[in-house]
C-alpha positions in Angstrom: 16.7 -64.4 -37.1 15.1 -65.3 -33.9 14.5 -62.0 -32.0 12.3 -59.6 -30.3 10.6 -56.7 -31.8 10.6 -53.3 -29.7 9.6 -49.8 -30.3 10.9 -46.9 -29.1 9.9 -42.7 -29.3 12.4 -40.4 -29.8 12.4 -36.5 -31.1 12.8 -38.1 -34.2 9.8 -40.0 -34.2 8.7 -43.8 -33.4 11.2 -46.4 -34.5 11.7 -50.2 -34.0 14.3 -52.1 -32.9 14.9 -56.1 -33.7 16.9 -57.4 -30.7 18.5 -60.4 -31.6 18.2 -63.2 -29.4 20.2 -66.1 -31.5 22.9 -65.3 -32.8 27.2 -65.7 -33.1 28.0 -63.4 -30.9 29.5 -64.1 -27.6 27.7 -62.6 -24.8 29.6 -61.9 -21.5 29.2 -64.8 -18.8 25.8 -65.1 -17.3 24.0 -67.9 -15.0 20.5 -68.2 -16.3 18.4 -67.4 -19.2 16.9 -64.4 -17.7 20.3 -62.7 -16.8 21.6 -63.8 -20.6 18.2 -61.7 -22.0 18.9 -58.7 -19.3 22.6 -58.4 -20.4 21.3 -58.1 -24.3 18.7 -55.5 -23.3 21.1 -53.5 -21.5 23.2 -53.7 -24.4 20.8 -52.7 -27.0 18.0 -50.8 -25.5 19.5 -47.9 -23.4 18.1 -44.8 -24.1 19.6 -42.0 -26.3 19.7 -38.3 -24.9 16.0 -37.3 -25.2 14.6 -40.3 -25.8 11.3 -41.7 -24.2 9.0 -44.4 -23.5 5.3 -44.9 -23.9 3.1 -46.9 -21.9 -0.4 -48.0 -23.5 -2.9 -49.5 -21.2 -6.2 -50.8 -22.0 -8.9 -52.6 -19.7 -12.2 -53.6 -21.9 -15.3 -54.8 -19.5 -18.4 -56.2 -21.0 -21.3 -55.3 -18.8 -24.6 -57.2 -18.6 -26.7 -55.5 -16.2 -29.9 -56.7 -14.5 -32.3 -54.5 -16.8 -30.9 -56.5 -19.8 -28.7 -53.7 -21.1 -25.1 -54.6 -22.3 -21.7 -52.3 -22.7 -18.5 -52.6 -23.7 -16.5 -50.0 -21.4 -13.1 -49.0 -22.5 -10.4 -47.5 -20.3 -7.5 -46.5 -22.0 -4.4 -44.9 -20.8 -1.4 -43.3 -22.9 1.6 -42.1 -21.2 4.9 -40.7 -22.5 8.0 -40.3 -20.9 9.6 -36.9 -19.6 12.4 -36.2 -22.2 15.7 -36.2 -20.2 13.6 -37.1 -16.9 11.5 -40.1 -15.9 10.2 -42.6 -18.2 6.4 -43.2 -18.1 6.8 -46.7 -16.5 8.6 -45.4 -13.8 6.0 -42.4 -13.5 2.9 -45.0 -13.5 4.4 -47.5 -11.3 5.8 -45.3 -8.4 3.3 -42.1 -8.3 0.4 -44.1 -7.1 2.1 -45.7 -4.2 3.8 -42.5 -3.6 0.3 -41.0 -3.5 -1.3 -44.0 -1.3 1.6 -43.6 0.9 1.2 -39.9 1.2 -2.8 -40.3 2.2 -2.0 -42.8 4.7 0.9 -40.7 6.4 -1.5 -37.4 6.7 -4.2 -39.2 8.0 -6.7 -39.0 5.0 -6.8 -43.1 4.4 -7.2 -44.9 7.5 -8.4 -48.6 7.0 -5.8 -50.6 8.9 -3.9 -53.4 7.0 -2.9 -54.0 3.0 -5.6 -52.7 0.8 -5.9 -53.4 -2.8 -6.9 -50.2 -5.0 -10.3 -51.1 -5.7 -11.5 -48.8 -2.6 -13.1 -45.4 -3.4 -11.5 -43.8 -0.6 -8.2 -44.6 -2.0 -8.5 -44.7 -5.7 -10.4 -41.8 -6.1 -7.8 -39.4 -4.2 -4.9 -41.2 -6.2 -6.7 -40.5 -9.7 -7.3 -37.4 -9.1 -3.9 -36.4 -8.1 -2.3 -38.4 -11.5 -4.7 -36.2 -13.5 -2.7 -33.1 -12.0 -0.1 -34.7 -13.4 -1.4 -35.6 -16.5 -1.6 -39.2 -16.1 -5.3 -39.9 -17.4 -7.7 -42.6 -18.5 -9.8 -41.7 -21.2 -13.1 -43.8 -20.9 -15.6 -44.9 -23.5 -18.8 -46.8 -23.2 -20.8 -48.5 -25.9 -24.1 -49.9 -26.0 -24.3 -53.3 -27.2 -27.3 -54.9 -28.4 
């Protein structure tokens, strides 16, 4: 069987689902393979009442400093959706954009044009406000020899 293994978190714990990609069951007419996959995922992966998603993001950086010092820096975000509420994916995608928009509209961020979030005047207030919503990266630093 060819399939996709997917995980979910619900009140009963973590569950995994094998989403069969090939089989004899006919599918509703679609025009592309991506449409077929999306249709199958919609049928098999709809959240049950109270079920929530989990988002895991990890960035790992290897830093070499001019002094010769070396570090491994890990930034990890683990966030869970709100039961009977917003998914973690929707919160972690939409809230940073909403916060940035509010910063612009209220005149707290005035750099003209399109900005990527590598500017401290933009990302620090966003991270601070996300922390108030319990969306926080955990940072660890390991010295390498």
